LONUNU-334550 format. One line per field, with one value per atom (N, C-alpha, C): residue number from 1; residue in three letters; x, y, z. Coordinates in steps of 0.02 Angstrom, whole numbers, plus 32768, in hexadecimal, padded with zeros to 4 digits. Last residue first. Example, Ala and Ser with C-alpha at 12.3 -4.5 7.8 and 13.67 -1.06 7.14 Angstrom:
BEGIN
pos [2, 2, 2, 1, 1, 1] $
code [Ser, Ser, Ser, Ala, Ala, Ala] $
east [8282, 82AC, 8285, 8294, 8267, 8294] $
north [7F90, 7FCB, 8002, 7EE4, 7F1F, 7F5B] $
up [8162, 8165, 818A, 8186, 8186, 8186] $
This chain:
BEGIN
pos [192, 192, 192, 191, 191, 191, 190, 190, 190, 189, 189, 189, 188, 188, 188, 187, 187, 187, 186, 186, 186, 185, 185, 185, 184, 184, 184, 183, 183, 183, 182, 182, 182, 181, 181, 181, 180, 180, 180, 179, 179, 179, 178, 178, 178, 177, 177, 177, 176, 176, 176, 175, 175, 175, 174, 174, 174, 173, 173, 173, 172, 172, 172, 171, 171, 171, 170, 170, 170, 169, 169, 169, 168, 168, 168, 167, 167, 167, 166, 166, 166, 165, 165, 165, 164, 164, 164, 163, 163, 163, 162, 162, 162, 161, 161, 161, 160, 160, 160, 159, 159, 159, 158, 158, 158, 157, 157, 157, 156, 156, 156, 155, 155, 155, 154, 154, 154, 153, 153, 153, 152, 152, 152, 151, 151, 151, 150, 150, 150, 149, 149, 149, 148, 148, 148, 147, 147, 147, 146, 146, 146, 145, 145, 145, 144, 144, 144, 143, 143, 143, 142, 142, 142, 141, 141, 141, 140, 140, 140, 139, 139, 139, 138, 138, 138, 137, 137, 137, 136, 136, 136, 135, 135, 135, 134, 134, 134, 133, 133, 133, 132, 132, 132, 131, 131, 131, 130, 130, 130, 129, 129, 129, 128, 128, 128, 127, 127, 127, 126, 126, 126, 125, 125, 125, 124, 124, 124, 123, 123, 123, 122, 122, 122, 121, 121, 121, 120, 120, 120, 119, 119, 119, 118, 118, 118, 117, 117, 117, 116, 116, 116, 115, 115, 115, 114, 114, 114, 113, 113, 113, 112, 112, 112, 111, 111, 111, 110, 110, 110, 109, 109, 109, 108, 108, 108, 107, 107, 107, 106, 106, 106, 105, 105, 105, 104, 104, 104, 103, 103, 103, 102, 102, 102, 101, 101, 101, 100, 100, 100, 99, 99, 99, 98, 98, 98, 97, 97, 97, 96, 96, 96, 95, 95, 95, 94, 94, 94, 93, 93, 93, 92, 92, 92, 91, 91, 91, 90, 90, 90, 89, 89, 89, 88, 88, 88, 87, 87, 87, 86, 86, 86, 85, 85, 85, 84, 84, 84, 83, 83, 83, 82, 82, 82, 81, 81, 81, 80, 80, 80, 79, 79, 79, 78, 78, 78, 77, 77, 77, 76, 76, 76, 75, 75, 75, 74, 74, 74, 73, 73, 73, 72, 72, 72, 71, 71, 71, 70, 70, 70, 69, 69, 69, 68, 68, 68, 67, 67, 67, 66, 66, 66, 65, 65, 65, 64, 64, 64, 63, 63, 63, 62, 62, 62, 61, 61, 61, 60, 60, 60, 59, 59, 59, 58, 58, 58, 57, 57, 57, 56, 56, 56, 55, 55, 55, 54, 54, 54, 53, 53, 53, 52, 52, 52, 51, 51, 51, 50, 50, 50, 49, 49, 49, 48, 48, 48, 47, 47, 47, 46, 46, 46, 45, 45, 45, 44, 44, 44, 43, 43, 43, 42, 42, 42, 41, 41, 41, 40, 40, 40, 39, 39, 39, 38, 38, 38, 37, 37, 37, 36, 36, 36, 35, 35, 35, 34, 34, 34, 33, 33, 33, 32, 32, 32, 31, 31, 31, 30, 30, 30, 29, 29, 29, 28, 28, 28, 27, 27, 27, 26, 26, 26, 25, 25, 25, 24, 24, 24, 23, 23, 23, 22, 22, 22, 21, 21, 21, 20, 20, 20, 19, 19, 19, 18, 18, 18, 17, 17, 17, 16, 16, 16, 15, 15, 15, 14, 14, 14, 13, 13, 13, 12, 12, 12, 11, 11, 11, 10, 10, 10, 9, 9, 9, 8, 8, 8, 7, 7, 7, 6, 6, 6, 5, 5, 5, 4, 4, 4, 3, 3, 3, 2, 2, 2, 1, 1, 1] $
code [Glu, Glu, Glu, Pro, Pro, Pro, Tyr, Tyr, Tyr, Leu, Leu, Leu, Trp, Trp, Trp, Pro, Pro, Pro, Ser, Ser, Ser, Glu, Glu, Glu, Pro, Pro, Pro, Met, Met, Met, Leu, Leu, Leu, Gln, Gln, Gln, Ala, Ala, Ala, Leu, Leu, Leu, Arg, Arg, Arg, Ala, Ala, Ala, Lys, Lys, Lys, Leu, Leu, Leu, Asp, Asp, Asp, Asp, Asp, Asp, Val, Val, Val, Gly, Gly, Gly, Gln, Gln, Gln, Gly, Gly, Gly, Asp, Asp, Asp, Ala, Ala, Ala, Ala, Ala, Ala, Ser, Ser, Ser, Ile, Ile, Ile, Met, Met, Met, Phe, Phe, Phe, Val, Val, Val, Glu, Glu, Glu, Ser, Ser, Ser, Tyr, Tyr, Tyr, Val, Val, Val, Gly, Gly, Gly, Thr, Thr, Thr, Glu, Glu, Glu, Phe, Phe, Phe, Leu, Leu, Leu, Arg, Arg, Arg, Gln, Gln, Gln, Ala, Ala, Ala, Leu, Leu, Leu, Ala, Ala, Ala, Leu, Leu, Leu, Leu, Leu, Leu, Thr, Thr, Thr, Asp, Asp, Asp, Arg, Arg, Arg, Arg, Arg, Arg, Met, Met, Met, Gly, Gly, Gly, Asp, Asp, Asp, Ile, Ile, Ile, Lys, Lys, Lys, Asn, Asn, Asn, Leu, Leu, Leu, Ala, Ala, Ala, Leu, Leu, Leu, Ile, Ile, Ile, Ala, Ala, Ala, Lys, Lys, Lys, Lys, Lys, Lys, Gly, Gly, Gly, Ser, Ser, Ser, Arg, Arg, Arg, Gln, Gln, Gln, Leu, Leu, Leu, Gly, Gly, Gly, Glu, Glu, Glu, Val, Val, Val, Ile, Ile, Ile, Ser, Ser, Ser, Ala, Ala, Ala, Val, Val, Val, Asp, Asp, Asp, Ile, Ile, Ile, Ala, Ala, Ala, Ser, Ser, Ser, Arg, Arg, Arg, Lys, Lys, Lys, Asp, Asp, Asp, Ala, Ala, Ala, Ser, Ser, Ser, Lys, Lys, Lys, Ala, Ala, Ala, Gly, Gly, Gly, Pro, Pro, Pro, Glu, Glu, Glu, Ala, Ala, Ala, Ser, Ser, Ser, Ala, Ala, Ala, Leu, Leu, Leu, Glu, Glu, Glu, Ala, Ala, Ala, Val, Val, Val, Ser, Ser, Ser, Asp, Asp, Asp, Val, Val, Val, Leu, Leu, Leu, His, His, His, Val, Val, Val, Ile, Ile, Ile, Thr, Thr, Thr, Asp, Asp, Asp, Ala, Ala, Ala, Glu, Glu, Glu, Glu, Glu, Glu, Ala, Ala, Ala, Gly, Gly, Gly, Gly, Gly, Gly, Trp, Trp, Trp, Ala, Ala, Ala, Ser, Ser, Ser, Arg, Arg, Arg, Val, Val, Val, Met, Met, Met, Ala, Ala, Ala, Arg, Arg, Arg, Asp, Asp, Asp, Leu, Leu, Leu, Arg, Arg, Arg, Arg, Arg, Arg, Arg, Arg, Arg, Pro, Pro, Pro, Ala, Ala, Ala, Phe, Phe, Phe, Ile, Ile, Ile, Gly, Gly, Gly, Pro, Pro, Pro, Thr, Thr, Thr, Asp, Asp, Asp, Val, Val, Val, Leu, Leu, Leu, Ile, Ile, Ile, Ile, Ile, Ile, Gln, Gln, Gln, Thr, Thr, Thr, Glu, Glu, Glu, Gly, Gly, Gly, Ala, Ala, Ala, Met, Met, Met, Ala, Ala, Ala, Val, Val, Val, Gly, Gly, Gly, Arg, Arg, Arg, Val, Val, Val, Pro, Pro, Pro, Phe, Phe, Phe, Arg, Arg, Arg, Thr, Thr, Thr, Thr, Thr, Thr, Gln, Gln, Gln, Val, Val, Val, Lys, Lys, Lys, Gln, Gln, Gln, Thr, Thr, Thr, Val, Val, Val, Ile, Ile, Ile, Ser, Ser, Ser, Val, Val, Val, Lys, Lys, Lys, Ala, Ala, Ala, Gly, Gly, Gly, Val, Val, Val, Leu, Leu, Leu, Arg, Arg, Arg, Asn, Asn, Asn, Thr, Thr, Thr, Leu, Leu, Leu, Thr, Thr, Thr, Ser, Ser, Ser, Lys, Lys, Lys, Gly, Gly, Gly, Ala, Ala, Ala, Asn, Asn, Asn, Pro, Pro, Pro, Ala, Ala, Ala, Gly, Gly, Gly, Ile, Ile, Ile, Ile, Ile, Ile, Ala, Ala, Ala, Ala, Ala, Ala, Phe, Phe, Phe, Gly, Gly, Gly, Ala, Ala, Ala, Arg, Arg, Arg, Thr, Thr, Thr, Thr, Thr, Thr, Met, Met, Met] $
east [B6F0, B6AB, B6A1, B799, B768, B724, B7CF, B7C4, B791, B7D3, B811, B80D, B78B, B784, B7C7, B7D4, B7BC, B7B5, B793, B7C9, B7AB, B76E, B764, B7A1, B76C, B784, B772, B6E0, B715, B72B, B674, B6B7, B6F0, B604, B60F, B656, B614, B619, B626, B5F9, B63C, B647, B570, B59F, B5E7, B53E, B534, B566, B55F, B57D, B578, B50B, B554, B577, B48F, B4A1, B4ED, B496, B492, B4A4, B496, B4D2, B4D1, B421, B44E, B48B, B415, B3F8, B42D, B449, B44D, B431, B456, B417, B414, B4E1, B4C2, B481, B4FD, B51C, B4FA, B49F, B4A1, B4BD, B4CE, B4C1, B4B9, B4DD, B4C6, B4AE, B564, B52F, B51D, B5AA, B596, B55F, B640, B5F8, B5EA, B6C3, B6A5, B659, B71C, B6EB, B6CE, B76B, B78C, B75C, B735, B751, B771, B6EE, B737, B75A, B669, B68A, B6D5, B642, B64D, B674, B62C, B665, B675, B5BC, B5F8, B635, B560, B579, B5BA, B54B, B565, B583, B512, B551, B572, B49C, B4CB, B510, B460, B473, B4A5, B447, B476, B48E, B3E9, B427, B45C, B382, B3A3, B3E5, B35D, B379, B39F, B384, B35E, B383, B39A, B3B4, B389, B375, B357, B36F, B40B, B3C9, B3B0, B48D, B45D, B417, B50C, B4E2, B4AE, B579, B55D, B533, B59A, B584, B55F, B61B, B5E1, B5D1, B668, B655, B616, B6E5, B69D, B690, B772, B753, B707, B801, B7BB, B7A0, B8AA, B878, B832, B90B, B8ED, B8B9, B94A, B952, B939, B921, B968, B972, B898, B8AD, B8F6, B89E, B883, B898, B8D0, B8F6, B8DF, B864, B8A6, B8D2, B803, B7F8, B83B, B83F, B837, B82C, B835, B877, B874, B7AB, B7D0, B815, B795, B777, B79C, B7D9, B7F0, B7D5, B787, B7CD, B7EA, B713, B712, B759, B741, B72A, B72A, B758, B790, B77D, B6D3, B704, B740, B69F, B684, B6B4, B6EB, B6EF, B6D5, B6C2, B706, B70E, B620, B64A, B68F, B5F6, B5FF, B62D, B5D0, B5D2, B5DA, B580, B59E, B59B, B5A4, B575, B59A, B5FB, B5F3, B5C5, B5F0, B62F, B62A, B579, B57B, B5BA, B59E, B56F, B573, B5F7, B60D, B5DF, B5A9, B5E3, B5F8, B54D, B535, B56E, B599, B577, B55E, B62B, B5F6, B5D3, B65D, B65A, B61F, B6C9, B68D, B691, B6FE, B70B, B6CA, B736, B6F9, B70E, B790, B792, B74D, B7C9, B79C, B79F, B834, B817, B7E8, B8BB, B877, B863, B933, B934, B8EF, B911, B93B, B939, B8CB, B8A8, B8D0, B92E, B8F5, B8D0, B97C, B998, B960, B92A, B938, B954, B930, B8F0, B8FB, B9B9, B999, B956, B9C8, B9EC, B9CC, B979, B964, B987, B9C5, B980, B968, BA3D, BA3D, B9F7, BA12, BA2D, BA2D, B9EE, B9BC, B9D3, BA6B, BA38, BA01, BAA8, BAC3, BA8F, BA2B, BA5D, BA73, B9D7, BA04, BA3D, B97E, B9A2, B9D1, B8E2, B923, B94B, B89D, B898, B8DD, B83F, B873, B869, B827, B811, B84C, B85E, B85B, B843, B7EE, B82D, B826, B7B6, B7A1, B7E0, B7A7, B7DF, B7C7, B752, B74D, B789, B748, B771, B774, B6C5, B6E0, B707, B6A2, B6BE, B6DE, B616, B64C, B661, B5A5, B5E4, B621, B54C, B547, B588, B5B4, B57D, B577, B600, B5ED, B5B1, B68B, B644, B636, B701, B6EC, B6A1, B771, B734, B71F, B7FF, B7E0, B7A2, B83F, B81B, B7F9, B8D5, B89D, B881, B8E7, B904, B8CA, B895, B8D9, B8FD, B7FD, B81C, B862, B7F0, B7E9, B808, B7F6, B831, B82C, B77C, B7A1, B7DF, B6F0, B735, B75A, B679, B67D, B6C4, B68E, B68B, B68E, B69F, B679, B674, B715, B6FD, B6DA, B6E8, B70C, B6EC, B695, B6DC, B707, B5FF, B62A, B673, B5AD, B5C6, B5F3, B597, B560, B575, B5E7, B5FB, B5C1, B5A4, B5B0, B5C1, B5A6, B566, B56F, B630, B608, B5C6, B64D, B66D, B644, B5FD, B5F0, B60F, B63E, B5F7, B5E5, B6BC, B6B5, B66C, B69B, B6BC, B6B3, B665, B63B, B659, B6B1, B684, B653, B713, B6CC, B69C, B792, B77E, B733, B76F, B785, B772, B795, B76E, B78C, B784, B7AC, B77D, B786, B757, B781, B7B4, B7CB, B796, B799, B779, B78F, B7DC, B7E1, B7BF, B790, B7BC, B7B6, B748, B763, B792, B6D1, B6F6, B710, B6AB, B6B2, B6DC, B638, B671, B671, B610, B5FB, B63A] $
north [9672, 9658, 9629, 9640, 9669, 9648, 9629, 960D, 9638, 9673, 9654, 9634, 9712, 96CC, 96B2, 9771, 976B, 9720, 975E, 9755, 975B, 9734, 9766, 9762, 9680, 96C4, 96F3, 9618, 962A, 9672, 9600, 95F7, 960C, 960C, 963D, 963A, 9599, 95DB, 9611, 9537, 953B, 957F, 9551, 955C, 9561, 952C, 9571, 9581, 94A4, 94D1, 951A, 9475, 946F, 94A0, 948F, 94B0, 94AE, 943A, 9483, 94A9, 93BB, 93D2, 941E, 9387, 93AC, 93CA, 9313, 9329, 934A, 92DC, 9324, 933E, 9255, 9275, 92C0, 9241, 9220, 9243, 9283, 929C, 927F, 92AE, 9275, 9290, 92EA, 92EF, 92AB, 9351, 930F, 9312, 93A7, 93A6, 935E, 93FE, 93BD, 93C9, 9459, 9452, 9410, 9448, 9488, 9485, 93BE, 93D9, 941B, 9385, 939A, 93BA, 934E, 9391, 93AA, 92DD, 92D4, 9318, 92FC, 92FE, 92F1, 92DC, 9322, 9329, 9251, 926B, 92B3, 924F, 9229, 9244, 92A0, 92B5, 9291, 9252, 9296, 92AD, 91E0, 91DA, 921F, 9219, 91F9, 91F2, 9243, 9275, 9258, 91C8, 91F8, 922B, 9194, 916F, 919E, 91F0, 91E8, 91C3, 91DE, 921E, 9215, 914E, 916D, 91AA, 9154, 9147, 916B, 9174, 913A, 912B, 91C2, 91B1, 9170, 91DD, 91DF, 91C9, 91E6, 91AA, 91A4, 9240, 9230, 91F0, 92C2, 927C, 926E, 932A, 931D, 92D3, 939D, 9356, 9351, 940C, 9403, 93B8, 941B, 9407, 9409, 9470, 945B, 944A, 9440, 945F, 9444, 93FE, 9438, 945B, 938C, 93C8, 9407, 932D, 933E, 9380, 9327, 933C, 9352, 92F5, 9339, 9353, 9276, 92A3, 92EB, 9242, 924A, 927B, 9240, 9269, 9276, 91E2, 9226, 9256, 9171, 9188, 91D1, 9162, 916F, 918B, 9143, 917F, 9193, 90C8, 9101, 9143, 907B, 9085, 90C1, 907F, 909D, 90A9, 9039, 907E, 90A1, 8FBB, 8FE2, 902B, 8F97, 8F9D, 8FC7, 8F92, 8FC2, 8FCD, 8F28, 8F6B, 8FA1, 8EBC, 8ED5, 8F1B, 8ECD, 8EBE, 8EDC, 8E94, 8ECA, 8EB4, 8E41, 8E25, 8E5A, 8EBD, 8E7A, 8E5F, 8F68, 8F31, 8EEE, 8FCC, 8FBC, 8F80, 8FE0, 8FC5, 8FB0, 9021, 8FD8, 8FBA, 90A7, 9088, 903B, 90B7, 90C8, 90A7, 9095, 906B, 9078, 9101, 90BB, 908D, 9174, 9166, 911E, 919A, 916C, 9156, 9240, 91FF, 91D8, 92BE, 9299, 9253, 934F, 9308, 92E3, 93DA, 93B4, 936B, 946B, 9422, 9406, 9505, 94DF, 9495, 952B, 955C, 953A, 94B3, 94CB, 9500, 9476, 94B4, 94D4, 9402, 9435, 9478, 93B7, 93D2, 940A, 9393, 93BB, 93DB, 9345, 9383, 93B0, 92D8, 9305, 9347, 92A3, 92B6, 92E7, 9287, 92B6, 92D0, 9223, 9263, 929A, 91C3, 91DD, 921F, 91AB, 91C3, 91E2, 917C, 91BA, 91D6, 9105, 913B, 917D, 90BE, 90CF, 9108, 90B0, 90D7, 90EC, 905C, 909F, 90CB, 9006, 900B, 9054, 9023, 8FEA, 8FF0, 909C, 9088, 904E, 90AB, 9092, 9078, 913B, 90F8, 90E4, 91AD, 91A7, 9164, 91BC, 91A4, 919D, 9255, 920B, 91F8, 92E6, 92C4, 9278, 9366, 9321, 92F8, 9403, 93D5, 9390, 9489, 944B, 941F, 952C, 94FB, 94BD, 9592, 9560, 952D, 9636, 95FE, 95CF, 969E, 9679, 963D, 96E0, 9700, 96DC, 964C, 9695, 96B2, 95D6, 95E6, 9631, 955A, 95A0, 95A5, 94F0, 94F8, 9542, 949C, 94DE, 94E0, 941B, 942F, 9472, 93B2, 93F2, 93FE, 9326, 933E, 937F, 92DC, 930B, 9323, 9232, 9274, 92A5, 91C6, 91BB, 91FD, 9184, 91C7, 91BF, 90FD, 9114, 9158, 90B9, 90DC, 90EC, 9037, 9064, 907F, 9035, 901F, 9050, 906F, 904A, 9033, 9115, 90CD, 90AD, 91A7, 9188, 913E, 9224, 91E1, 91C5, 92D0, 9299, 9257, 9320, 9331, 92FA, 9336, 92FE, 9312, 93C1, 939E, 9366, 9406, 9403, 93E3, 9415, 9437, 9439, 93C4, 940B, 9433, 9348, 9367, 93B2, 932E, 9334, 9358, 9324, 9357, 9363, 92B5, 92F7, 932E, 9252, 925F, 92A4, 9256, 9268, 9278, 922C, 926C, 9283, 91BA, 91E1, 9224, 915E, 9185, 91AE, 9112, 9105, 9127, 9127, 9111, 9100, 91B0, 916C, 915A, 925D, 9227, 91E4, 930A, 92D0, 929A, 938D, 9359, 931B, 9434, 93EF, 93C0, 94C7, 949A, 9453, 9567, 951F, 94FA, 95FC, 95D7, 958D, 969C, 9660, 963E, 971E, 96F2, 96B7, 97C9, 9784, 975E, 984A, 9826, 97DE, 98C8, 988A, 9864] $
up [BFBC, BFBE, BF86, BFE6, BFC1, BFC3, C08F, C04D, C028, C100, C0EB, C0A6, C121, C10C, C0F3, C1A7, C162, C151, C24E, C21E, C1D8, C2F1, C2BD, C28F, C30F, C31B, C2E1, C338, C308, C315, C38A, C3A6, C377, C33A, C370, C38B, C2EC, C2CD, C301, C34B, C32E, C30E, C35C, C394, C37A, C2DF, C2F8, C330, C2E0, C2AE, C2C5, C346, C34D, C31D, C30B, C34A, C355, C29B, C291, C2D1, C2D9, C2B6, C2AB, C30E, C33A, C318, C28D, C2CD, C2F9, C21A, C223, C265, C203, C1EF, C1FC, C222, C1E9, C1D3, C298, C25B, C21D, C313, C2E6, C2A4, C3B8, C370, C34F, C43D, C42B, C3E2, C487, C454, C447, C510, C4F3, C4C0, C541, C537, C512, C561, C571, C56B, C5A7, C578, C590, C605, C5C7, C595, C679, C67C, C63C, C68B, C683, C684, C689, C6CA, C6C6, C609, C61A, C65B, C613, C5EC, C5FE, C669, C679, C654, C621, C663, C675, C5AF, C5A9, C5EB, C5EA, C5C6, C5C1, C61D, C64B, C62A, C5A6, C5D8, C60A, C567, C549, C57C, C5BF, C5B3, C597, C5B3, C5F4, C5ED, C529, C541, C584, C4CC, C502, C51D, C41A, C45D, C491, C399, C3B8, C3FE, C375, C35C, C37D, C395, C3CB, C3B6, C358, C34F, C386, C3CB, C389, C38C, C430, C432, C3F2, C437, C40C, C40F, C49C, C498, C46C, C477, C477, C471, C4E5, C4A7, C4AF, C524, C52C, C4E7, C543, C517, C528, C586, C5A8, C57E, C55D, C534, C557, C5BA, C5B5, C590, C59B, C5DE, C5DD, C519, C524, C568, C537, C50C, C514, C582, C5A1, C579, C51C, C558, C57B, C4CA, C4B1, C4EC, C51A, C506, C4EE, C520, C55E, C54E, C498, C4B5, C4F5, C490, C469, C484, C4E2, C4F5, C4D1, C494, C4D8, C4F1, C423, C41D, C460, C459, C43E, C43A, C477, C4AD, C497, C3F6, C426, C460, C3C2, C3A2, C3D2, C40F, C418, C3F9, C45A, C420, C42B, C4FF, C4CF, C497, C567, C523, C4ED, C5C7, C5C5, C57D, C59B, C5A1, C5A2, C57D, C5C5, C5D0, C4F6, C510, C559, C4DD, C4D4, C4F3, C4EF, C51E, C51A, C483, C4C7, C4FA, C414, C426, C46E, C41C, C41B, C432, C412, C451, C454, C3D8, C3C4, C403, C3E6, C408, C3ED, C3B9, C3A4, C3C1, C3F2, C3FD, C3F0, C3A2, C3AE, C3B7, C3CA, C3BF, C3CE, C382, C3AE, C39A, C338, C365, C397, C324, C319, C34C, C33D, C316, C30E, C383, C3A3, C37F, C324, C35F, C37F, C2CA, C2B3, C2EC, C320, C304, C2EB, C337, C36F, C356, C2B3, C2D1, C30A, C2A7, C279, C296, C306, C30E, C2E3, C2C7, C308, C316, C253, C24E, C28F, C28B, C263, C25D, C2C5, C2F0, C2CB, C250, C283, C2AF, C215, C1F3, C224, C276, C269, C246, C2DB, C2A5, C29C, C346, C34B, C317, C3AA, C36D, C379, C3E3, C3FB, C3C0, C38E, C3AA, C3C3, C338, C36B, C38E, C288, C2C9, C2F8, C237, C23C, C282, C232, C242, C23E, C1DD, C1EA, C1F4, C201, C1F7, C20E, C1BA, C1E0, C1CE, C1C8, C1A4, C1D0, C1BA, C1E9, C1BF, C1A8, C184, C1B8, C1BA, C1DA, C1AF, C19A, C187, C1A5, C193, C18D, C173, C18D, C1BB, C1BC, C12B, C132, C162, C130, C13E, C148, C0D4, C0EB, C0F3, C103, C0E1, C0FD, C0FC, C10D, C0E2, C14C, C112, C126, C189, C192, C150, C152, C15D, C165, C14C, C164, C172, C159, C159, C177, C175, C130, C129, C1F1, C1D8, C18D, C1CE, C1FB, C1D9, C166, C16F, C19B, C14B, C18A, C199, C109, C102, C147, C0B2, C0E9, C0DB, C08F, C07F, C0BD, C087, C0A8, C095, C043, C040, C05F, C004, C016, C00B, C057, C01B, C032, C0C8, C098, C056, C136, C0F8, C0C7, C192, C1A2, C163, C14F, C162, C16E, C146, C109, C118, C1D0, C1A6, C167, C1F4, C211, C1E6, C1A8, C19D, C1B8, C1E4, C19E, C18D, C269, C25C, C214, C2A0, C274, C262, C2E0, C30A, C2E0, C29E, C291, C2C1, C31A, C2D7, C2D5, C38D, C37F, C337, C366, C382, C371, C333, C347, C364, C2CE, C2E4, C2F3, C2E3, C2DA, C2F5, C296, C2C6, C2B6, C277, C26E, C2A7, C232, C25D, C251, C220, C200, C231, C206, C233, C20A, C1E6, C1D1, C204, C1FB, C218, C1FE, C188, C1A8, C1BE] $
């Protein structure tokens, strides 16, 4: 039987749900989940199994416009995790992304949209394609989500789009199955 193993980096703005998604994919709490931004300061690894495939998930710190030296180190660490991965998942908080365009948008939503644009620019510079995962879709209208997906996909940095809710698991199994397909043939990197 052929085994596969590889790394999938989960990148995104602070509070996009990266740690929640990592925990959901692994099936255990490996990353701290909190509303406080920059809780994940260094990449956290978790191993998700999908049949004979081992997906080593790298939950990276949020990518944002850094001001302090620690902030710059966290952002460098996040990009470093993405550069070394076999595949990249860019997790976007769809609620914040859509709210940022509304009159009277909260400053946190505006910051999140700026961070998403910065990540898109970083992916364009790197030449790497990422999987776009629109998170927090529960209760959102399908046409609204499709318009958001199309707008982001047209940036040219994404190979495909998944609509998920990391909190309740909606769409996460499909994303996990796709990540498993993208992992290279390899012996497992961690014992069962």
